[in-house]
KEDRENFI-947367 format. One record per residue (C-alpha): x, y, z negated. Coordinates in nm, 2 decimals, padded with zeros to 4 digits. Each point is the difference from the previous one (the first is absolute). Layout:
REM KEDRENFI-947367
+--------+--------+--------+
|   east |  north |     up |
+--------+--------+--------+
|      X |      Y |      Z |
...
+--------+--------+--------+
//
This chain:
REM KEDRENFI-947367
+--------+--------+--------+
|   east |  north |     up |
+--------+--------+--------+
|  03.84 | -07.96 | -03.69 |
|  00.16 |  00.04 | -00.34 |
|  00.00 |  00.38 |  00.05 |
| -00.35 |  00.03 |  00.14 |
| -00.15 | -00.21 | -00.28 |
|  00.21 |  00.12 | -00.29 |
| -00.31 |  00.12 | -00.19 |
| -00.15 | -00.35 |  00.02 |
|  00.33 | -00.15 | -00.11 |
|  00.08 |  00.23 | -00.29 |
| -00.35 |  00.05 | -00.14 |
| -00.20 | -00.32 | -00.08 |
| -00.32 |  00.09 | -00.17 |
| -00.16 | -00.31 |  00.14 |
|  00.23 | -00.24 | -00.18 |
| -00.10 | -00.22 | -00.17 |
| -00.33 | -00.06 |  00.19 |
| -00.30 |  00.19 | -00.14 |
|  00.23 |  00.23 | -00.20 |
| -00.21 |  00.30 |  00.11 |
| -00.32 | -00.15 | -00.14 |
|  00.13 | -00.06 | -00.35 |
| -00.19 |  00.16 | -00.29 |
|  00.11 |  00.15 | -00.33 |
| -00.24 | -00.23 | -00.19 |
|  00.19 | -00.31 |  00.13 |
|  00.29 |  00.09 | -00.22 |
| -00.18 |  00.16 | -00.29 |
|  00.06 | -00.30 | -00.24 |
|  00.37 |  00.00 |  00.08 |
|  00.03 |  00.37 | -00.07 |
| -00.18 |  00.02 | -00.34 |
| -00.02 |  00.22 | -00.20 |
|  00.12 |  00.24 |  00.27 |
| -00.30 |  00.13 |  00.20 |
|  00.03 |  00.09 |  00.37 |
| -00.22 |  00.21 |  00.21 |
|  00.01 |  00.09 |  00.37 |
|  00.01 |  00.37 |  00.11 |
| -00.01 |  00.12 |  00.36 |
|  00.17 |  00.32 |  00.10 |
|  00.08 |  00.18 |  00.33 |
|  00.35 |  00.02 |  00.13 |
|  00.10 |  00.33 |  00.16 |
| -00.11 | -00.12 |  00.34 |
| -00.34 | -00.09 | -00.14 |
|  00.07 | -00.38 |  00.00 |
| -00.17 | -00.16 | -00.29 |
|  00.23 | -00.20 | -00.23 |
| -00.06 | -00.20 | -00.31 |
|  00.16 |  00.02 | -00.34 |
| -00.02 | -00.26 | -00.28 |
|  00.02 |  00.18 | -00.34 |
|  00.07 | -00.20 | -00.31 |
|  00.03 |  00.08 | -00.37 |
| -00.04 | -00.17 | -00.33 |
| -00.33 |  00.08 | -00.19 |
|  00.09 |  00.28 | -00.24 |
| -00.15 |  00.28 | -00.20 |
|  00.09 |  00.21 |  00.30 |
| -00.13 | -00.17 |  00.31 |
|  00.29 |  00.05 |  00.24 |
| -00.20 | -00.11 |  00.30 |
| -00.24 |  00.29 | -00.04 |
|  00.19 |  00.24 | -00.22 |
|  00.27 |  00.25 |  00.11 |
|  00.18 | -00.05 | -00.33 |
|  00.23 | -00.29 |  00.09 |
|  00.36 |  00.04 | -00.10 |
|  00.16 | -00.21 |  00.27 |
| -00.12 | -00.06 |  00.36 |
|  00.18 | -00.27 |  00.20 |
| -00.07 |  00.01 |  00.37 |
|  00.07 | -00.34 |  00.15 |
|  00.09 | -00.06 |  00.37 |
| -00.02 | -00.36 |  00.10 |
|  00.22 | -00.21 |  00.24 |
| -00.10 | -00.06 |  00.37 |
| -00.22 | -00.30 | -00.04 |
| -00.33 | -00.08 | -00.17 |
| -00.24 |  00.23 | -00.18 |
| -00.03 |  00.19 | -00.32 |
| -00.23 | -00.24 | -00.22 |
|  00.26 | -00.29 |  00.01 |
|  00.26 |  00.23 | -00.16 |
| -00.23 |  00.12 | -00.29 |
|  00.09 | -00.29 | -00.24 |
|  00.37 |  00.08 |  00.00 |
| -00.07 |  00.38 | -00.03 |
| -00.24 | -00.08 | -00.29 |
|  00.27 | -00.21 | -00.17 |
|  00.25 |  00.29 |  00.03 |
| -00.26 |  00.25 | -00.13 |
| -00.07 | -00.22 | -00.30 |
|  00.38 | -00.03 | -00.06 |
|  00.03 |  00.38 |  00.01 |
| -00.27 |  00.03 | -00.26 |
|  00.14 | -00.27 | -00.22 |
|  00.32 |  00.19 | -00.06 |
| -00.02 |  00.11 | -00.37 |
|  00.14 |  00.35 |  00.09 |
| -00.26 |  00.06 |  00.27 |
| -00.32 | -00.06 | -00.20 |
| -00.11 |  00.36 |  00.08 |
|  00.11 | -00.01 |  00.36 |
| -00.31 | -00.04 |  00.22 |
|  00.09 | -00.14 |  00.35 |
| -00.20 | -00.03 |  00.32 |
|  00.11 | -00.18 |  00.32 |
| -00.12 |  00.11 |  00.34 |
|  00.06 | -00.27 |  00.27 |
|  00.00 |  00.15 |  00.35 |
| -00.16 | -00.20 |  00.28 |
|  00.17 |  00.13 |  00.32 |
| -00.21 |  00.07 |  00.30 |
| -00.09 | -00.33 |  00.17 |
|  00.04 | -00.19 | -00.32 |
| -00.28 | -00.14 | -00.22 |
| -00.30 |  00.23 |  00.03 |
|  00.19 |  00.30 |  00.14 |
| -00.08 |  00.12 |  00.35 |
|  00.24 |  00.05 |  00.28 |
|  00.32 | -00.17 |  00.11 |
|  00.33 | -00.02 | -00.18 |
|  00.30 |  00.21 |  00.12 |
|  00.27 |  00.19 | -00.18 |
| -00.15 |  00.33 |  00.09 |
| -00.34 | -00.10 | -00.12 |
|  00.12 | -00.17 | -00.32 |
|  00.20 |  00.32 | -00.08 |
| -00.32 |  00.20 |  00.02 |
| -00.18 | -00.25 | -00.22 |
|  00.28 |  00.02 | -00.27 |
| -00.01 |  00.38 |  00.01 |
| -00.38 |  00.00 | -00.03 |
|  00.02 | -00.23 | -00.30 |
|  00.25 |  00.24 | -00.18 |
| -00.24 |  00.29 |  00.07 |
| -00.28 | -00.21 | -00.17 |
|  00.22 | -00.09 | -00.29 |
|  00.10 |  00.37 | -00.05 |
| -00.37 |  00.10 | -00.01 |
| -00.11 | -00.30 | -00.22 |
|  00.29 | -00.02 | -00.24 |
|  00.15 |  00.35 | -00.02 |
|  00.20 | -00.06 | -00.31 |
|  00.12 | -00.35 |  00.06 |
|  00.36 | -00.12 |  00.06 |
| -00.01 | -00.16 |  00.34 |
|  00.20 | -00.30 |  00.11 |
|  00.01 | -00.14 |  00.36 |
|  00.05 | -00.37 |  00.01 |
|  00.06 | -00.17 |  00.34 |
|  00.07 | -00.36 |  00.08 |
|  00.20 | -00.10 |  00.32 |
| -00.12 |  00.23 |  00.28 |
| -00.20 |  00.18 | -00.27 |
|  00.33 |  00.11 | -00.16 |
|  00.06 |  00.19 |  00.33 |
| -00.35 |  00.15 | -00.03 |
|  00.07 |  00.11 | -00.35 |
|  00.33 |  00.16 |  00.09 |
| -00.15 |  00.18 |  00.30 |
| -00.30 |  00.12 | -00.21 |
|  00.23 |  00.13 | -00.28 |
|  00.22 |  00.18 |  00.24 |
| -00.29 |  00.16 |  00.19 |
| -00.18 |  00.09 | -00.32 |
|  00.30 |  00.16 | -00.17 |
|  00.08 |  00.22 |  00.30 |
| -00.36 |  00.13 |  00.03 |
| -00.15 |  00.03 | -00.35 |
|  00.09 | -00.04 | -00.37 |
| -00.32 | -00.17 | -00.11 |
| -00.03 | -00.26 | -00.11 |
|  00.35 | -00.02 | -00.14 |
|  00.16 | -00.33 |  00.09 |
|  00.17 | -00.16 | -00.30 |
|  00.12 | -00.33 |  00.15 |
|  00.05 | -00.21 |  00.31 |
| -00.02 | -00.38 | -00.03 |
|  00.15 | -00.17 |  00.30 |
| -00.08 | -00.38 | -00.01 |
|  00.20 | -00.22 |  00.25 |
|  00.07 |  00.31 |  00.22 |
|  00.20 |  00.03 |  00.32 |
|  00.19 |  00.30 |  00.14 |
| -00.19 |  00.04 |  00.33 |
| -00.16 | -00.20 |  00.28 |
|  00.31 |  00.06 |  00.21 |
|  00.23 | -00.13 | -00.28 |
| -00.22 | -00.31 | -00.03 |
|  00.02 | -00.06 |  00.38 |
|  00.38 |  00.00 | -00.02 |
|  00.02 | -00.20 | -00.33 |
| -00.24 | -00.27 |  00.13 |
|  00.17 | -00.02 |  00.35 |
|  00.37 |  00.03 | -00.07 |
|  00.10 | -00.16 |  00.33 |
|  00.09 |  00.28 |  00.24 |
| -00.12 | -00.20 |  00.30 |
| -00.36 |  00.00 | -00.13 |
| -00.22 |  00.28 |  00.14 |
| -00.21 |  00.06 | -00.31 |
|  00.27 |  00.21 | -00.19 |
|  00.00 |  00.25 |  00.29 |
| -00.38 |  00.07 |  00.00 |
|  00.01 |  00.27 | -00.26 |
| -00.01 |  00.29 |  00.25 |
| -00.34 | -00.12 |  00.11 |
| -00.15 | -00.04 | -00.34 |
| -00.27 |  00.24 | -00.13 |
|  00.00 | -00.17 | -00.34 |
|  00.31 |  00.08 | -00.20 |
| -00.07 |  00.01 | -00.37 |
|  00.34 |  00.14 | -00.08 |
|  00.03 | -00.01 | -00.38 |
|  00.36 |  00.10 |  00.01 |
| -00.07 |  00.32 |  00.18 |
| -00.30 |  00.07 | -00.22 |
|  00.20 | -00.04 | -00.32 |
|  00.26 |  00.24 |  00.13 |
| -00.27 |  00.25 |  00.07 |
| -00.13 | -00.04 | -00.35 |
|  00.35 |  00.06 | -00.14 |
|  00.04 |  00.32 |  00.20 |
| -00.32 |  00.16 | -00.15 |
|  00.04 |  00.26 | -00.27 |
| -00.16 | -00.07 | -00.33 |
| -00.09 | -00.32 | -00.19 |
|  00.04 | -00.32 |  00.19 |
| -00.17 | -00.34 | -00.07 |
|  00.20 | -00.27 | -00.17 |
|  00.05 | -00.32 |  00.21 |
| -00.04 | -00.37 | -00.09 |
|  00.15 | -00.24 |  00.25 |
| -00.16 | -00.35 | -00.04 |
|  00.16 | -00.26 |  00.24 |
| -00.07 | -00.37 |  00.00 |
|  00.32 | -00.21 | -00.02 |
| -00.14 | -00.27 |  00.23 |
| -00.17 |  00.24 |  00.25 |
| -00.05 | -00.20 |  00.32 |
| -00.11 |  00.31 |  00.20 |
|  00.22 |  00.29 | -00.10 |
|  00.38 | -00.07 |  00.01 |
|  00.19 |  00.09 | -00.33 |
|  00.21 |  00.27 |  00.18 |
| -00.32 |  00.21 |  00.03 |
| -00.04 |  00.06 | -00.37 |
|  00.38 |  00.07 | -00.02 |
| -00.05 |  00.28 |  00.26 |
| -00.29 |  00.15 | -00.18 |
|  00.19 | -00.01 | -00.34 |
|  00.30 |  00.17 |  00.17 |
| -00.23 |  00.27 |  00.15 |
| -00.15 |  00.07 | -00.34 |
|  00.34 |  00.01 | -00.17 |
|  00.14 |  00.24 |  00.27 |
| -00.31 |  00.22 | -00.03 |
|  00.03 |  00.00 | -00.38 |
| -00.36 | -00.12 | -00.05 |
| -00.07 | -00.14 | -00.34 |
| -00.02 | -00.37 |  00.08 |
| -00.06 | -00.33 | -00.18 |
|  00.04 | -00.34 |  00.16 |
| -00.15 | -00.33 | -00.12 |
|  00.07 | -00.31 |  00.20 |
| -00.29 | -00.26 | -00.04 |
|  00.19 | -00.33 | -00.02 |
| -00.12 | -00.28 |  00.22 |
| -00.29 |  00.19 |  00.15 |
| -00.09 | -00.01 |  00.37 |
| -00.11 |  00.31 |  00.20 |
| -00.36 |  00.01 | -00.13 |
|  00.08 | -00.13 | -00.35 |
|  00.18 |  00.28 | -00.16 |
| -00.29 |  00.13 | -00.20 |
| -00.19 | -00.32 | -00.01 |
|  00.27 | -00.11 | -00.24 |
| -00.01 |  00.13 | -00.36 |
|  00.35 |  00.15 |  00.03 |
| -00.10 |  00.22 |  00.29 |
| -00.32 |  00.11 | -00.17 |
|  00.20 |  00.08 | -00.32 |
|  00.25 |  00.20 |  00.20 |
| -00.28 |  00.22 |  00.15 |
| -00.17 |  00.04 | -00.34 |
|  00.33 |  00.09 | -00.17 |
|  00.08 |  00.25 |  00.27 |
| -00.34 |  00.17 | -00.02 |
|  00.01 |  00.02 | -00.38 |
|  00.36 |  00.13 | -00.01 |
| -00.06 |  00.27 |  00.27 |
| -00.32 |  00.11 | -00.17 |
|  00.17 |  00.03 | -00.34 |
|  00.28 |  00.19 |  00.15 |
| -00.24 |  00.24 |  00.18 |
| -00.20 |  00.04 | -00.33 |
|  00.32 |  00.09 | -00.19 |
|  00.11 |  00.25 |  00.26 |
| -00.35 |  00.17 |  00.00 |
|  00.00 |  00.01 | -00.38 |
|  00.35 |  00.16 | -00.01 |
| -00.10 |  00.25 |  00.26 |
| -00.32 |  00.09 | -00.19 |
|  00.19 |  00.03 | -00.32 |
|  00.26 |  00.23 |  00.16 |
| -00.27 |  00.21 |  00.15 |
| -00.19 |  00.04 | -00.33 |
|  00.32 |  00.11 | -00.17 |
|  00.07 |  00.25 |  00.27 |
| -00.35 |  00.14 | -00.02 |
|  00.02 |  00.04 | -00.37 |
|  00.34 |  00.17 |  00.03 |
| -00.13 |  00.24 |  00.26 |
| -00.32 |  00.07 | -00.19 |
|  00.18 |  00.06 | -00.33 |
|  00.31 |  00.20 |  00.09 |
|  00.00 |  00.12 |  00.36 |
| -00.09 |  00.37 |  00.04 |
|  00.07 |  00.26 |  00.27 |
|  00.01 |  00.38 | -00.05 |
| -00.35 |  00.13 |  00.03 |
| -00.15 | -00.35 |  00.06 |
| -00.08 | -00.31 | -00.19 |
|  00.00 | -00.35 |  00.15 |
| -00.30 | -00.22 | -00.04 |
|  00.15 | -00.34 | -00.09 |
| -00.32 | -00.20 | -00.01 |
|  00.09 | -00.19 |  00.32 |
|  00.34 |  00.01 |  00.17 |
| -00.16 | -00.04 |  00.34 |
| -00.22 |  00.30 | -00.05 |
|  00.23 |  00.26 | -00.15 |
| -00.16 |  00.34 |  00.01 |
|  00.14 |  00.34 | -00.07 |
| -00.22 |  00.23 | -00.21 |
|  00.07 |  00.37 | -00.08 |
|  00.03 |  00.07 | -00.37 |
| -00.28 |  00.20 | -00.14 |
+--------+--------+--------+
//
């Protein structure tokens, strides 16, 4: 029965009761001044899913503009719906904005409502949610083409974020992923089965060959590390009193990141339970600091690259000459050879 009803056991969009009927307006006062709107998009199999898009009022309206600097895609845990999570996301967004060094950094959060959750159609499964995450990244690439993109996942959402990042980086370069935020993550469903059922005589630890939901974050991180080119930085955000995920799970993920040589930061949220890591101020600050630091780092790298390119262009335009030809140094990417007259 556990195998047959694994989708019902793992995914709980109906908890608490009436979660799917919640409205954004019910949480508006708790989110101020962050403004949230609902957007519906099609997943690749034509299932309609809902996104909640939040931003602070600004000279550049990040909800409708394509000029946001940072886009954070949020993947929730396995229970409840999107609206109930908006106050904590709003608090984090306000904290990002309050950083003195990020006054000019405009940030948008896109909270994904998986199929079967909130107002999204369909039924939840790993295959379906993977399609939903990929469709969201396609939307983000089209809507915010110049943004630094972060994927933030909580609990099972961390598995969604890792799988989405690995799938995205192996198929396309846009949008570029700047960071992965893994809040109270676990290595895989199989690992959790063994960790929660250490007694060898219990049958549950032996059910993994029959699972169709795996959410193997460890394997996804290894795939990310094997990809050529820039890789997202990783924030591990465990709760020290997590009553759901055993502490050895975060140790496994930290070891995988270290062996894969992924740039990783770890912040343990002291005294927090499984769902409290970013309800607490320390957790929100860890996310805000990570986003700010990664954004500043990427800005610095871009500025250095642009400066080096400009120097090279000027050097070529001023002094580079071939017999019988002159080089047009207006733009390095459009070098043309012209016969001398």
